[in-house]
N, C-alpha and C positions, 0 to 999 in steps of 0.2 A: 504494500499500499504506499503510495507516495503522498507527501505532504502537499497540500494545495498552497501555491504561492499567493501571497497577498500583494495587491498593487496599491500604492499610494499615489495619488494624482500629482503630488509635489516632486515625485521621483522622475517625472518626465521632463526631458530637457527643454521643451517648449513652454512649460508652465513656469511663470516667474514666481519669485518668492513673495508669499503673502504673510501678513501678521495683523492682529487685532491691536488697535491702539488703546492705551489706557484712558481713563476719563481725563486725566491731567493732559496727556498728549493730545487728545481730541480738542479740548479747550484751547490749548496753545495753537494748534492747527487753524481753528476758526479765527482766533485773534490775529494770527500772522497774516493770513490771506484775506481777512476782513469779509468773511462769508458766513452764511447760516447753514445749518445742517441740510436744509431743503435745497440748497444750491449746489450741493456735491452730487457728482454722477452717482447713479444707483447701481446696485447689484442685488439680484434676487436671492433670498434665503435658500432657494432650491439649487443654486449654483453649486456644482460639485466642490469647488475650492472652499466656498463658504461652509458647506456641510463638513468638509474634512477639518476645518479649523474649529468648528463648533461655535461659530458666530451666530448671533441672534439679531432680529431687526433692532435698528438703533445703533449697532456697533459700526465703527468706522474701520475699514480695512486699508492698510498700506500695502501697495504693490510695488515691489522693486523691480524695475525693468532695465534691461540693457539696451544701449543705443550706440550705433557706430559713431554718431557725431557728439553726443553729450556724455558718453561713457555709461553712467548709471543715472537714472532719474526715478523719482517716486511719484506714484499716482494714488489718489485717495478716492474711495467709494464708500457710500453708506449702504448698509444692508437694509433692504425692505422686504416686506412680506410679498408673497406671490400674488 
């Protein structure tokens, strides 16, 4: 009997690094960019990356993306219900 391999979405090379911001980080982000939570791009709670993180609606996700021109840049999305 062979053991079934488990797959984590973040192991895939095309999926960038995701993390949930703390409440303090969330407030600092909103202050720094002078935006409201409703102005952030949205990501659904059913998204596989959101589910893998265990994020819930209202959480802000930081996505670390690689860019050939900028090197690394960060993208922020708020988790919303489906």
